[in-house]
N, C-alpha and C positions, 0 to 999 in steps of 0.2 A: 390691445387685444391682444393676445397669444399665442402665438401661432400654432395652426392644430400638430400633433406628432405626424401626422400622413406625409404634410407640407413638405416635414424637416426629410421626411424619408424618400420622398420625388426627389427634393432637390439633391440628397446624396446620393441616388441610385444614377445619375449619366455619371459616367467616368472621369470624364474632365471634370466636373466640378469636384471631384471626390478626392481627383489627385492635386486638387487647388487647398481644397480644407485641409487634407494631408499636409502638406508644406506649408499651411500658417498655423499649423498644430504645433507643427514642430518648431517653429521660430519663436527665441525668445522676445523680440520684438513684432510691431505691427511692421505688415511690409507693405512695400507699392506695390502697382501693377507689374509696372515693369521689373522688378525682382521677382516676381512669380514668373510670369513669363520667360524672363530668361533661365532659372533655375529648371522649370518644366520642359524648356525646350520649343514652346510655344509662342505664338505671337500675342501680342499686347490686347488686337482687337478681338482676339479670339478669347482671352481671359479675360479680361474685364464687365462683358456681359454674363459671365459666369457668374465674377463676384459680386456685382449688382440683384443678381436671383439669388445666393444666400443671406446678403443684406436682408433682401425683401422678407425673406422667410425667416427671421431672427438666428439667421445661425451667422452670421460676421458683424461685427460693428467696423463703424470708420471714422478714422479721424484724420484731422486737415492739419497738414503742417506749410509754414506757412515761408519756411525758408526756403534759399534758392532764390530761383528768375522771379524778377517783381509782376503781383499781379497772374504769377501762375502757381497759386499754391497748389502743395499734391497730395493726395488720399491715400493712406494706410492702412491695411485692412486686418485685423487680430478676431479669434474667436470671441462670442459676444458669453457673456459670465453665465449663460446658462445652456449654452449649445453641449453636445455631448463631446467630451474629450475623445472617446475613441482609447481608452487606455494608452494617451501619448502625454499626457503633463500629468501625472502620481503628485497630490499635492501635497503629498509625504517632504518632498526634495528641496523647497525652499524653508521647512523644520528641520530637515538634518543637517543643512547648508548653515542655518543659524549655531545650530550643535555643536557642530566640527569648529568653526570660528569659536565661540565659548568654548571649549574641549581645550581648542589647540592653546588661546590665551591663557586660557588657566594654568596649563602643562610648561607655559613658560617659553612658549614657539614665540620668537623675533622674526625681524628683516631678515635675516641672515637665513634662516630656514623656509622662511615664506618665501624667500627670491628662490633658493634651492630646490624647492619640490614643484616649484612655475616651471623654472627653469628647464625640467624632467618631461612635463606637461607638451611645453612649446617642441622639445624634440619630436613628444609622441607626435602632434599636431602635423606637424613636416612631411613625419613617415608617413601617417594618416590620408594626406593629401600630396602623393606626388606631383599637382599636377600645379602646385606652389612652389617649385623648382624651375619652372617656368618661365623665361620674361624677367623684369627684372626682382631685387632683391623686395625691392618698395611698392610692386605690383602685388607682391606674394603676401607679405603683412597682410597690406589693404583689405587684400580678399579675405584673409585671413581672422583677421578682426568682423569683417560683416558678418562673414560665416558665425562668429561667437557673439554679434549682434551688438556693436559697438559703434555701429554707422558710422567709419569712419568718413572723415575730410579730408583729403591730402592735401597740402598747398606747397608746391616748387617755394624755398625760400630765393631771396633778391642776390643772394652769393652765387648762382650755382650748383648743382651737382649734390642740394639735400634739398631735404621734403620734408615739414613739419606734418604730420598726421593729427587731427584731432578727433578726439570720442567724441560726438556729439549725441551719444547717448550708453549710458554707462549699464549692463546688467547684474555690475556686481555693487552699485551705488547705494543699496540700502545695506550692506555689510559692512559698507567701506566708510562710510560716514559713522558706523558704531567704532570700525576699528580699523581705519586708514593704514595704520604702519605696517600691520599684517597683511591684509587684502590688496592694497595697493601696491606692495612687493611680490604678491601672487603675481599679479598684473605683469609686471614689467620683467619678474623672472620666465613669461612665456613669452612675452615680446623679445627678448636679447635669447632666449633657449632657439625659438622658430629663427630668428635671423642667422644667428650663429651653424645651425643643421642645414640650412636651405642655401646658405654660403652667398658670399660677392656683396654682402654689406655690412652695416655697422649701425648701432644705435651710440648717437650721439648725446643725445639726454632722452629724459622721463620726467614729467612731471606729471603732479599727481596732490592728489590732497595734500600731502601731510605738506608737500611743498608751495602750498598756498597761490601754486601757480593752475592755469587754465590745464585740464588733463589732454595729454599729448604726447608725443613721440617725435623725436630728428631722427633721421636718418640718411646714413648715406649709401648708394649703389658704390662697390669696386670698381 
């Protein structure tokens, strides 16, 4: 049974639920309760029942993520397909991205141009988020990738001093599969520009669809 519009309005009438809803609407990927709580500065026990309330009235969808500790799957929440977007999810953005990738391909743009464009954006990302300069370079890259929806999973390498960060999700996946040389180079440039702008680290290796390797980046703190 489709939820009544009044139920939806009541659910969004609470300030906390509205803030949670906006956080999920802005996110490119589904979020765990702990991620929403951390972003909003709230306790998870405050956020969890509010998200369940919005799920009950049809505003949110939940998916179960079985990665992580055995026997302890994580729930990830996102806006339901029919939920109001509040103007935060323009449906033309994916269309625009596809057209731009197509235009760049037809114009002859290659890996070098994509790397340069991604590098500039990486510098901009570092400037827009000064907190990224705090702590280690690797921590900053992980925070940046998480913010952009890559769901990074860092693992310290056995030799010590280096860390491999796997990309468990890729918000560029549909475009990368169609044109990996261009799109994966944009991603690589983004990471390299961010690392150089924040300082204190180096990109040692970058695996992508082009390399037939698992998508990941190997980093070292200086």
